[in-house]
LUMBA-475538 format. One record per residue (C-alpha): residue in three letters; x, y, z. Coordinates in pm, whole numbers, padded with zeros to 5 digits, always signed. Example, Ala and Ser with C-alpha at 12.3 -4.5 7.8 and 13.67 -1.06 7.14 Angstrom:
BEGIN
ALA+01230-00450+00780/SER+01367-00106+00714/
end
This chain:
BEGIN
MET-02261+00704-04594/ALA-02006+00909-04763/GLY-01756+01108-04578/THR-01839+00920-04244/SER-01534+00745-04108/THR-01615+00440-03922/LYS-01368+00326-03612/THR-01303-00006-03551/VAL-01248-00177-03225/HIS-00879-00181-03277/ASP-00892+00205-03357/ILE-01074+00277-03010/PHE-00842+00051-02825/GLN-00518+00207-02986/LYS-00647+00561-02890/MET-00782+00492-02577/GLU-01003+00781-02588/TYR-01303+00818-02348/GLY-01644+00762-02477/SER-01929+00986-02502/SER-02109+01039-02189/SER-02501+01175-02127/THR-02436+01503-01993/SER-02811+01619-01910/THR-02882+01746-01580/ALA-03236+01887-01680/THR-03404+01706-01365/ALA-03147+01872-01136/GLN-03174+02223-01315/SER-03533+02239-01259/TRP-03530+02134-00870/LEU-03224+02424-00872/GLU-03471+02652-01037/LYS-03752+02570-00812/HIS-03542+02707-00536/SER-03418+03014-00736/ARG-03081+02897-00759/ILE-03039+03019-00399/LEU-03032+02743-00147/GLY-03077+02832+00193/PHE-03089+02586+00505/PHE-03314+02300+00582/ILE-03436+02372+00943/ASP-03741+02182+01119/GLY-03870+02003+00822/LYS-03871+02310+00567/PHE-03621+02514+00335/SER-03549+02884+00534/SER-03368+03126+00364/PRO-03333+03445+00594/ALA-03236+03787+00486/ASP-02896+03927+00484/ARG-02679+03610+00452/GLN-02354+03573+00270/THR-02371+03338-00027/GLN-02110+03078-00137/ASP-02119+02952-00523/VAL-02144+02592-00583/THR-01940+02526-00906/ASP-01961+02270-01184/SER-01672+02098-01328/LYS-01573+02329-01571/ALA-01578+02648-01284/ALA-01917+02728-01392/VAL-02141+02844-01102/VAL-02444+02630-01068/CYS-02637+02797-00763/SER-02542+02985-00447/THR-02594+02853-00113/LEU-02633+03065+00227/CYS-02360+03105+00527/ALA-02546+03050+00834/LYS-02505+03290+01125/ASP-02545+03222+01491/GLU-02922+03263+01500/ASP-02938+03000+01221/VAL-02739+02732+01430/ALA-02917+02836+01725/SER-03270+02750+01545/ALA-03103+02440+01388/ALA-03011+02308+01766/SER-03327+02389+01918/SER-03531+02211+01586/ALA-03295+01904+01646/ALA-03351+01875+02028/GLY-03722+01892+01976/GLY-03678+01651+01689/PHE-03472+01416+01894/LYS-03733+01402+02147/THR-03992+01300+01910/TRP-03773+01039+01730/SER-03628+00904+01998/GLU-03968+00781+02141/LEU-04090+00594+01843/SER-04063+00252+01833/CYS-03765+00060+01653/TYR-04013-00042+01409/GLN-04115+00319+01338/ARG-03778+00462+01283/ALA-03701+00150+01030/LYS-03999+00224+00815/VAL-03887+00606+00781/LEU-03553+00437+00660/LEU-03724+00171+00426/LYS-03936+00472+00279/LEU-03635+00676+00228/ALA-03466+00375+00002/SER-03812+00392-00223/VAL-03807+00767-00220/LEU-03427+00789-00334/GLN-03530+00539-00623/ARG-03796+00719-00701/HIS-03586+01046-00715/SER-03227+00884-00824/GLN-03224+01101-01160/CYS-03212+01384-00994/ALA-02982+01283-00673/SER-02753+01178-00930/GLU-02767+01485-01164/LEU-02693+01696-00850/CYS-02384+01473-00718/GLU-02238+01553-01083/LEU-02324+01955-01097/SER-02149+01970-00781/GLN-01835+01727-00835/SER-01958+01472-00571/SER-02040+01192-00803/THR-02181+00897-00596/SER-02437+00658-00753/PRO-02788+00626-00618/ALA-02772+00266-00598/VAL-02499+00299-00326/LEU-02717+00536-00127/ILE-03012+00310-00152/ARG-02819+00004-00040/LEU-02710+00238+00275/ALA-03064+00324+00368/GLN-03158-00076+00311/TYR-02878-00163+00545/TYR-02930+00115+00831/ALA-03320+00030+00806/SER-03236-00298+00967/TRP-03038-00173+01218/ALA-03292+00070+01308/GLN-03515-00227+01382/LEU-03276-00434+01565/ARG-03140-00167+01772/ASP-03310-00235+02120/THR-03292-00645+02039/LEU-02953-00672+01982/MET-02817-00348+02201/PRO-03055-00337+02470/GLU-02848-00186+02694/TRP-02739+00100+02461/ILE-02952+00458+02401/PRO-02866+00717+02147/GLN-02650+01004+02197/GLY-02893+01277+02144/VAL-02812+01561+01927/VAL-02545+01469+01668/ALA-02351+01722+01425/VAL-02192+01566+01131/VAL-01941+01792+00919/VAL-01776+01710+00609/SER-01504+01898+00434/ASP-01547+02006+00085/GLU-01411+01728-00106/CYS-01576+01452+00090/SER-01818+01225-00106/VAL-02212+01178-00053/TYR-02096+00811+00045/PHE-01911+00919+00334/LEU-02156+01192+00430/LEU-02432+00935+00466/LEU-02227+00669+00614/LYS-02261+00916+00914/VAL-02614+01053+00903/LEU-02770+00723+00823/PRO-02637+00529+01128/ALA-02689+00814+01357/LEU-03067+00846+01253/ALA-03085+00471+01265/MET-02977+00444+01628/GLY-03269+00710+01740/ASN-03062+01041+01732/ALA-03159+01394+01575/VAL-02866+01528+01327/ILE-02751+01838+01226/VAL-02559+01822+00897/VAL-02285+02083+00825/PRO-02210+01978+00438/GLY-01899+02093+00237/LYS-01946+02283-00097/THR-01951+01975-00332/THR-02201+01783-00085/ALA-02404+02077+00003/LEU-02645+02040-00290/PRO-02730+01644-00234/ALA-02753+01670+00125/LEU-03025+01956+00088/LEU-03196+01745-00135/LEU-03191+01413+00086/ALA-03334+01611+00380/GLN-03618+01706+00136/LEU-03653+01326+00045/PHE-03623+01268+00452/MET-03957+01454+00486/GLU-04126+01279+00202/ALA-04016+00945+00371/GLY-04208+01060+00678/ILE-03924+01156+00925/PRO-04061+01382+01205/ALA-03955+01753+01152/GLY-03642+01852+01301/VAL-03499+01507+01318/LEU-03274+01617+01017/ASN-03145+01961+00948/VAL-02873+02109+00696/VAL-02695+02460+00757/THR-02446+02577+00501/GLY-02159+02757+00510/SER-01737+02727+00629/GLU-01746+02384+00744/ALA-01456+02463+00997/LEU-01612+02770+01156/LEU-01950+02668+01141/GLY-01874+02323+01286/ALA-01760+02454+01584/LYS-02034+02708+01637/VAL-02277+02405+01626/ALA-02037+02209+01876/GLN-02043+02491+02100/ASN-02423+02478+02119/PRO-02525+02341+02458/GLN-02797+02103+02283/VAL-02579+01921+02109/ASN-02433+01630+02245/TYR-02183+01460+01973/GLN-01986+01564+01663/THR-01811+01358+01426/TYR-01617+01492+01114/SER-01479+01373+00775/GLY-01225+01505+00536/ARG-00915+01670+00568/GLN-00686+01645+00821/GLN-00596+02047+00842/THR-00971+02111+00844/GLY-01022+01851+01126/GLU-00729+01970+01346/ALA-00898+02364+01342/LEU-01207+02235+01420/ALA-01102+02002+01717/LYS-00914+02286+01877/ALA-01201+02540+01836/VAL-01426+02282+02018/ALA-01159+02184+02277/GLY-01311+02224+02617/TRP-01681+02281+02533/GLY-01784+01905+02667/VAL-01878+01773+02318/PRO-01679+01412+02240/MET-01558+01456+01887/SER-01436+01169+01645/PHE-01248+01224+01287/CYS-01249+01026+00990/LEU-00943+01176+00791/SER-00969+00968+00493/LEU-00895+01261+00212/SER-00564+01335+00378/SER-00473+00970+00384/VAL-00207+00793+00203/CYS-00259+00461+00105/PRO-00017+00178-00053/PHE-00092+00033-00390/ILE+00142-00293-00373/ILE+00203-00523-00653/PHE+00368-00860-00582/ASP+00602-01028-00832/SER+00304-01293-00789/ALA+00023-01063-00941/ASP-00179-01055-01247/LEU+00040-00770-01359/ASP-00251-00681-01659/SER-00528-00650-01388/ALA-00321-00454-01176/VAL-00194-00184-01401/ASP-00569-00217-01534/GLY-00652-00132-01132/VAL-00379+00150-01099/ILE-00531+00326-01418/GLU-00880+00308-01281/LEU-00752+00438-00934/ALA-00524+00691-00980/PHE-00628+00904-01247/LYS-00981+01000-01168/LYS-01073+01360-01109/LYS-01210+01286-00734/ARG-01028+01028-00513/ASP-01121+00906-00169/PHE-00760+00874-00081/GLN-00434+00959-00182/TRP-00217+00654-00353/VAL+00142+00561-00342/LEU+00260+00260-00565/CYS+00461-00003-00477/VAL+00601-00251-00720/GLN+00846-00562-00657/GLU+01167-00477-00823/SER+01146-00820-01029/VAL+00840-00715-01237/LEU+00952-00328-01195/ASP+01040-00288-01568/ILE+00727-00483-01738/VAL+00471-00281-01502/VAL+00635+00042-01622/ALA+00606-00052-01963/ARG+00246-00160-01946/LEU+00175+00158-01772/LYS+00369+00340-02047/LEU+00100+00138-02303/ARG-00222+00192-02092/MET-00149+00576-02020/ASN-00069+00657-02411/GLY-00320+00916-02517/MET-00502+00936-02207/LYS-00661+01311-02154/CYS-00565+01556-01898/VAL-00754+01559-01620/PRO-00918+01879-01484/LEU-00779+02008-01148/ALA-01028+02130-00840/THR-00821+02473-00842/GLU-00573+02661-01002/THR-00396+02635-00694/ASP-00360+02273-00728/ARG-00158+02330-01046/LYS+00103+02516-00862/LEU+00144+02225-00603/ILE+00180+01926-00877/ASP+00409+02185-01062/ALA+00647+02200-00767/ALA+00623+01826-00641/VAL+00689+01740-00987/LEU+01006+01937-01030/GLU+01117+01835-00697/ALA+01086+01493-00773/GLN+01300+01514-01095/GLN+01593+01697-00899/GLN+01585+01422-00679/GLY+01602+01176-00952/ALA+01264+01048-01050/THR+01175+00999-01402/LEU+00835+01077-01548/ILE+00561+00875-01726/GLN+00304+01109-01872/SER+00014+01055-02126/CYS+00082+01362-02278/PRO+00271+01692-02230/PRO+00137+01908-01971/GLY-00028+02210-02112/THR-00130+02528-01884/GLY-00440+02576-01661/ALA-00635+02381-01464/LEU-00552+02064-01656/TYR-00320+01816-01592/PRO-00193+01488-01769/PRO-00203+01154-01575/THR+00155+01133-01425/VAL+00364+00849-01290/LEU+00683+00960-01049/CYS+00914+00679-01110/GLY+01207+00575-00890/LEU+01144+00792-00581/ALA+01305+00701-00239/PRO+01071+00651+00037/SER+01168+00978+00215/CYS+01052+01186-00071/GLU+00796+01451+00012/SER+00602+01341-00306/VAL+00581+00992-00140/ILE+00499+01106+00239/SER+00255+01377+00078/PRO+00161+01316-00276/PRO+00041+01629-00450/PRO-00290+01666-00573/GLY-00448+01542-00918/PRO-00356+01271-01130/VAL-00016+01214-01002/LEU+00095+00877-00876/PRO+00437+00815-00713/LEU+00615+00467-00808/ILE+00841+00340-00514/SER+01030-00029-00531/PHE+01110-00308-00277/ARG+01282-00645-00292/SER+01097-00883-00092/SER+00714-00926+00010/ALA+00835-00835+00386/GLU+01006-00512+00245/GLY+00690-00434+00034/VAL+00478-00461+00367/ALA+00722-00254+00553/LEU+00696+00028+00283/GLY+00316-00011+00297/ASN+00306+00062+00670/HIS+00563+00350+00624/SER+00301+00628+00583/PRO+00183+00794+00932/HIS-00153+00719+00804/GLY-00350+00388+00801/GLN-00670+00417+00609/ALA-00637+00157+00364/ALA-00423-00057+00092/SER-00456-00254-00215/ILE-00250-00555-00257/TRP-00208-00756-00565/THR-00107-01121-00554/GLU-00239-01456-00700/ASP-00080-01619-00377/LEU-00339-01633-00128/THR-00116-01700+00181/LEU+00120-01396+00099/ALA-00204-01202+00056/LEU-00389-01292+00383/GLU+00008-01247+00573/SER+00038-00934+00437/ALA-00307-00807+00486/LYS-00294-00889+00843/SER+00055-00723+00882/LEU-00039-00408+00704/CYS-00145-00113+00990/VAL-00447-00008+00776/GLY-00819-00043+00878/SER-00941-00195+00493/VAL-00739-00419+00297/TRP-00837-00498-00074/VAL-00696-00802-00228/ASN-00650-00772-00591/CYS-00914-00523-00608/HIS-00963-00151-00481/SER-01190+00092-00374/VAL-01484-00148-00274/MET-01684-00066-00012/ASP-02021-00183+00167/PRO-02177-00027+00492/ALA-02178-00407+00624/LEU-01806-00395+00670/PRO-01629-00161+00921/LEU-01392+00113+00766/CYS-01144+00204+01027/GLY-00872+00478+01017/ARG-00561+00404+01224/ARG-00312+00648+01338/GLU-00305+00979+01144/SER-00627+00847+00914/GLY-00877+00874+01207/ASN-01028+00772+01539/CYS-01337+00642+01465/THR-01510+00359+01292/ASP-01783+00373+01019/GLY-01986+00085+00901/GLY-02093-00237+01009/ARG-02235-00299+01354/GLU-01881-00150+01497/GLY-01947+00191+01358/LEU-02304+00227+01527/TYR-02149+00256+01895/GLN-02013+00613+01809/PHE-02364+00722+01791/LEU-02452+00517+02119/ARG-02377+00569+02485/PRO-02436+00297+02768/SER-02781+00335+02949/HIS-02572+00354+03253/SER-02347+00634+03152/PRO-02529+00963+03166/SER-02429+01263+02894/LEU-02183+01523+02984/PRO-02327+01880+03017/HIS-02172+02145+02829/SER-01943+02378+02961/SER-01759+02699+02857/PRO-01352+02621+02802/SER-01128+02712+03057/SER-00819+02945+03044/ILE-00545+02752+02954/ASN-00193+02817+02795/TYR-00147+02484+02630/ALA+00231+02568+02597/ASP+00279+02512+02983/PHE+00017+02276+03097/GLY+00152+02007+03317/SER+00488+02184+03334/THR+00469+02277+03698/ALA+00467+01991+03930/SER+00128+01964+04157/LYS+00265+02093+04534/PHE+00153+01879+04830/MET+00164+02024+05174/ILE+00344+01856+05432/PRO+00163+01838+05789/GLU+00363+02043+06044/GLY+00602+01870+06265/PHE+00636+01605+06019/ASP+00904+01342+06075/PRO+01062+01176+05767/SER+01171+00901+06009/SER+00815+00796+06099/VAL+00742+00715+05712/PRO+00706+00332+05670/ARG+00801+00324+05338/PHE+00943+00422+05000/TYR+00757+00312+04726/SER+00950+00249+04366/GLN+00755+00251+04043/PHE+00709-00006+03782/VAL+00908+00074+03439/GLY+00979-00160+03161/GLY+00920-00458+03405/GLN+01158-00323+03689/LEU+01139-00143+04018/CYS+01263+00202+03975/LYS+01321+00546+04101/ALA+01179+00851+03936/ASP+01442+00982+03649/SER+01431+01294+03839/GLY+01527+01143+04160/CYS+01245+01310+04325/SER+00951+01192+04494/ARG+00614+01316+04669/SER+00437+01213+04963/VAL+00110+01014+04983/LEU-00140+01107+05245/ALA-00402+00941+05472/PRO-00774+01065+05453/GLY-00677+01225+05791/GLY-00382+01422+05609/SER-00090+01214+05796/VAL+00196+01115+05549/LEU+00183+00743+05470/ALA+00482+00679+05230/HIS+00673+00864+04965/CYS+00631+00747+04613/PRO+00841+00867+04280/ASP+00739+01171+04127/GLY+00778+01069+03742/GLY+00779+01262+03465/ARG+00847+01280+03064/LYS+01166+01046+03046/ASP+00986+00769+03267/VAL+00741+00809+03015/ARG+00976+00753+02717/ASN+01152+00486+02924/ALA+00814+00299+02970/VAL+00702+00349+02597/GLU+01050+00235+02465/ALA+01011-00069+02643/ALA+00642-00135+02534/ILE+00687-00086+02165/LYS+00953-00398+02225/VAL+00731-00641+02393/GLN+00367-00541+02249/PRO+00394-00652+01873/GLY+00441-01014+02040/TRP+00229-00967+02272/MET-00038-00919+02030/LYS+00070-01170+01792/LYS+00033-01462+02095/ARG-00270-01688+02049/SER-00549-01554+02226/ALA-00564-01841+02434/ALA-00248-01797+02543/ARG-00317-01413+02652/SER-00583-01569+02859/GLN-00377-01796+03063/SER-00161-01506+03141/LEU-00459-01295+03251/TYR-00591-01591+03474/SER-00230-01626+03642/LEU-00227-01238+03741/ALA-00592-01296+03884/ASP-00427-01602+04064/SER-00140-01377+04153/LEU-00379-01114+04283/ASP-00605-01350+04505/LYS-00289-01479+04669/ARG-00206-01122+04770/ARG-00575-01016+04840/ARG-00529-00930+05235/ASP-00225-00708+05157/LEU-00422-00558+04887/ALA-00745-00481+05078/VAL-00529-00326+05373/SER-00375-00079+05152/ILE-00717+00025+04976/GLN-00842+00076+05329/THR-00544+00254+05506/GLN-00527+00474+05164/THR-00892+00564+05122/GLY-01039+00553+05467/ILE-01310+00265+05390/SER-01385-00022+05620/LEU-01135-00328+05566/GLU-01495-00520+05473/GLU-01569-00309+05202/ALA-01175-00297+05070/GLU-01221-00673+05044/LYS-01512-00684+04853/GLU-01323-00423+04613/VAL-01018-00697+04578/GLN-01247-00964+04533/LEU-01462-00775+04234/SER-01074-00733+04111/ILE-01019-01112+04086/SER-01367-01140+03925/ARG-01309-00868+03667/LEU-01016-01013+03588/SER-01092-01337+03538/ASP-01386-01217+03309/TRP-01121-01038+03078/ALA-00927-01349+03046/ALA-01213-01542+02962/ARG-01330-01287+02727/CYS-00980-01318+02539/ASP-01085-01562+02260/LYS-01426-01492+02242/GLU-01436-01170+02024/GLN-01283-01264+01691/GLY-01495-01067+01418/GLY-01680-01234+01138/THR-01778-01277+00784/PRO-02062-01016+00684/PHE-02330-01105+00406/LEU-02256-00903+00124/PRO-02440-00809-00212/GLN-02087-00830-00407/SER-01921-01142-00540/GLY-01653-01214-00317/SER-01556-01288+00050/ALA-01476-01036+00321/LEU-01332-01053+00685/SER-01364-00811+00985/SER-01147-00857+01303/PRO-01067-00676+01591/GLU-00688-00568+01638/ALA-00470-00429+01941/LEU-00457-00037+01909/GLY-00072-00090+02021/VAL+00054+00146+02352/LEU-00202+00311+02541/GLY-00223+00602+02826/VAL-00426+00564+03105/ILE-00465+00810+03380/LEU-00669+00621+03661/PRO-00968+00757+03856/ASN-00970+00825+04210/SER-01288+00627+04286/LYS-01229+00240+04362/PRO-00834+00249+04296/LEU-00782-00141+04263/LEU-01102-00229+04097/SER-01104+00061+03823/LEU-00717-00024+03745/VAL-00791-00401+03693/SER-01102-00316+03468/LEU-00891-00066+03233/LEU-00587-00291+03270/GLY-00754-00624+03161/ALA-00944-00460+02888/ALA-00607-00337+02724/ILE-00397-00623+02765/ALA-00688-00856+02699/MET-00705-00710+02315/GLY-00326-00722+02291/ASN-00244-00355+02380/ALA+00069-00240+02627/VAL-00025+00019+02883/VAL+00135+00294+03073/MET-00060+00353+03374/VAL-00062+00665+03587/PRO-00227+00585+03939/SER-00456+00833+04087/GLU-00278+01125+04239/LYS-00470+01097+04550/TYR-00482+00720+04596/PRO-00166+00542+04434/LEU-00081+00318+04706/PRO-00311+00003+04576/ALA-00175+00050+04241/LEU+00214+00038+04387/GLU+00110-00251+04580/PHE-00050-00405+04259/ILE+00325-00406+04123/GLN+00384-00690+04343/VAL+00124-00892+04160/LEU+00239-00806+03816/GLN+00601-00936+03900/ALA+00444-01289+04048/SER+00234-01324+03723/ASP+00313-01437+03381/ILE+00253-01059+03218/PRO+00580-01016+03033/GLY+00804-00722+03150/GLY+00754-00398+02986/LEU+00381-00487+02865/VAL+00231-00272+03165/SER+00431+00029+03353/ILE+00299+00172+03637/ILE+00409+00556+03674/THR+00342+00765+03981/GLY+00343+01155+03981/GLY+00156+01466+03903/ARG-00146+01384+03682/ASP-00094+01691+03480/GLN+00275+01640+03404/LEU+00240+01289+03344/THR-00082+01382+03108/GLN+00114+01585+02920/ALA+00393+01337+02876/LEU+00154+01074+02707/ALA-00012+01342+02509/ASN+00303+01441+02320/HIS+00463+01097+02257/SER+00397+01014+01905/VAL+00409+00644+01991/ILE+00051+00611+02215/GLN-00209+00552+02031/SER-00463+00618+02270/ILE-00525+00823+02606/TRP-00821+00717+02865/TYR-00845+00989+03091/TRP-00987+01063+03430/GLY-00919+01390+03586/SER-00987+01752+03566/LYS-01172+01957+03290/GLU-00888+02144+03231/GLY-00699+01816+03149/CYS-00985+01676+02909/GLN-00960+02039+02750/PHE-00576+01996+02685/LEU-00622+01645+02567/GLN-00882+01749+02327/TYR-00667+02009+02151/SER-00342+01879+02180/CYS-00418+01503+02055/VAL-00481+01618+01680/SER-00147+01578+01585/PRO-00043+01343+01612/LEU-00405+01211+01640/LYS-00478+01003+01910/ARG-00805+00826+01998/LEU-00931+00989+02379/TRP-01167+00847+02618/LEU-01241+01144+02839/HIS-01383+01158+03181/CYS-01423+01493+03379/GLU-01401+01336+03741/GLU-01492+01645+03936/GLU-01789+01718+03732/GLU-01887+01337+03743/GLU-01836+01344+04139/GLU-02050+01645+04174/ARG-02335+01509+03974/GLU-02277+01176+04111/ALA-02275+01050+03781/GLY-01944+00884+03727/GLN-01837+00552+03637/ASN-01968+00266+03844/TRP-01707+00036+03849/THR-01886-00227+04051/SER-02155-00294+03808/SER-02231-00601+03629/ASN-02412-00420+03363/PRO-02297-00578+03047/SER-02244-00303+02816/LEU-01971-00184+03109/GLN-01730-00436+02975/GLU-01865-00416+02625/GLU-01800-00022+02629/LEU-01426-00106+02759/TRP-01368-00390+02481/ARG-01463-00162+02214/THR-01254+00123+02341/ALA-00932-00128+02348/VAL-00979-00230+01992/VAL-00962-00119+01624/TRP-01101-00290+01305/LYS-00971-00423+01030/SER-01159-00543+00703/ILE-01019-00750+00391/TRP-01203-00776+00082/ILE-01115-01094-00118/PRO-01296-01126-00483/THR-01389-01429-00599/ALA-01551-01340-00947/
end
C-alpha cells in the first residue's frame, strides 16, 4: 500500500526496538469491577469489607490507580487468626489424599482462570506466568499425597503466617503458601502491594477448588506492621517472611519475645554475581546480561564480573546490544534520586558509563553499565535500584570466585564458561544457595532455594523446603508469651553471681578446670573463674569464667580449620568421629562419675547416659557419608543437582538436661556435616563437658574445630550473637535469652534454633535426648546444613 513503510528483519535488529504486546486487561478489570475496585480481606472463605478502614492504592506501571485495598485493624487480625485456627483443625484432620485432591483441583482452576491471574499480575506489577503457578500447585499436590508416607514422624506447625514485601513476586509468595498448605497447615497471608490482588484472587480460586473455609486467609495493609500484629496473635504458630532486608529486620524485632519461630528469605536485597570467564560463549553471556539486568522487575540485584582477558570484547558487545534500548520505568521517583547519586559517586571514583541513550528526567532511566569499579565501591556492595549494572573485572578464575564471594549475601550466582570442570569447581566454591551455569533465573519447586549469610535463614522449594512447615511429632509446639522487658544493649554485660557457701575453704576444692579454645587448654582471658556447685550446694570445683575475648579466640581458630574439615571426604570425617566415640568409650567410667557427682543421679543412670553418648557419636559417624543430596526430575531440559553443605562456624549453648548426651548429640550433628563449633556448657552442670575435653584431645578431631568455653550463659550468648562469623546459634536457656537472640541476630543474620528450657521444664516437654525416634536425628541433621542447587542446561 502506498505510504506504508515495511520494516525488514535487518532494520529491526539494527534498532532493537521492543515489539508490540497485548495490553488487554479486560478480564482482570471485570473482576475488579465485581468488587467495586475496593478489595477487602479474605477471611473464613469469603470476602470481607468492614467499614471505617483506611485504604491504600494499587497502581500500574504508569502510576495509574487500579483499585484500592483495605488496611487491617487488630480485630481483623483476630478474626483471621480465629478462622485459621478453626480451618487448621478441619484441614489437618483430612487424609493426605483429600488435601492432595484440593491442590490438584487448584491447578485445574488456575488453568481455567489463567487469563485473569495473568492480567492481575500485570496490572499490579507482579508479573508471573500462570504456567509457573500451575506447576507449583501440581508439584505440592504430590507432596501433600506423600507426607505421611515419606515423613511419618513429622506433623504440621499449625497456623502459619506468610508475609511478603511490596516488590516480592507471586512465585515467591506461593513458594511458601503452597508447601505450608500441602503439609496440613492453615495459612494467613499478608501480601505486599504488588501481590495483594493476585493473593486475593488465589484465595477465591482455592475456595472454588474445595479448600475448607478458614484454611487460607488474606489480610492486607502495611506488611511490617501487620505482619507483627499477626505473629503476636496467640493462635499463630509460625511466621515466614520473603522480601527486603530492612522490612525483615523490623519485623523480627517486633516479633522477638512472642514465642513464634520465624524464618526469612531476603532475596530482594541480595546482591548476586554474574561471572563471565574467558572460556565462555561471549555472545550468549552478553545476551544473558541484557535479559537479566535491565528488566523492570528483578528478583535479585546483580553485579557483572568479567575476566580481564575478554573484558574489552564483552564491553564492546554490551555497547552494541544496548544501543537504542528504551528507558526502563522506575518504581518510584525516589529510585531516580538513588540512581543519580550512585552514578555520580561511581563516576567520581573513576567509573565509565555505557548507556543506551541519554538519561532524561522523571521515573524513566536508560539501561546503564558502570565500568571500571573497584570491589569496595558502594555501587558494587549495594547496587542502586533500576536498570543499573555494576561491572568489575578479575584476572584468574580463582579471583573470579573470590569476587563472587565478596558480597555479604549468598542467594544465587550465574557463571558462564564452556569448561565443565571450571563450572563445577566454581559452583562448589561459591558460597551461595543456587548456581546457574550458562543460564540465569531458572527456578523450579523441585529444587531447594536456600539463602546464605544475609540472604536468608530458610530453605524454600524441594523436599528440604517442606520441613520449615513441620515439626517432629515428639516436639510440642511452643506456647505464646509476652516479651520481657530487656535492655538489649546491656544483655549479658553483667556476669551472673554464684553464692559461695559459708565457711568455704578454698584448699578443699579438688580441682581447677581449664576450658578448651583453639585445641589448647587455657584459662579465661579475663583470668577469672567461677565455682561449680554440687546438687547439695557444696563447691565441687572451679572453672574459667569465659567472655567475649575467649569467644573471639575460639572463632579465629575455627575459621582456620573449618574449611579444610568441610572439604575432607565424608568417609574421613566419619573415621574421625568413630575415633571420638572410641576415645569416649575408654573414659566411660570417668565421665559417668563426673555426671553422677555433678547432677546427683545414680551411677547406673550415669553409665547409661555415657553408653548412649557413645552410641550417638557412632550414629553420626555412620551418617557422615549417607546424606548427599540428589538429582531431581525436572520439567525443563538440562540437569540439576542439590547437595547439603556445612553452615560454617556454629555457636551452641547447651541444655541442663543430660549434660553429656546432649553435648555429643549436638556436637556430632555439627561436625559430621563439616561445621566447626563453639560450645558453652550448661551453667548449672559444666563438669561433664570439661571432662569431655580429654576425650577430644585423645581423638582425631583437628584442634580448633571444637572449642568449649565455660562461664555465664547470658554473657557468652551475647558474645556469640554479636560475632559476625557465627552463622548459626543453637540455644537452650531462658526466655530472655531467646528474645535477645531473636532481636539481635537479624544484622548480621543468623540461623536460630531456640529452646526456652525454663518453659519446657515447667511443661515437662523438653527435648528427650534418650529417644531413638529417627525424627530427632533428622531434625538435628537438617539444622546443621544448608542446601546448594546447581543448574546445568543441556539444550
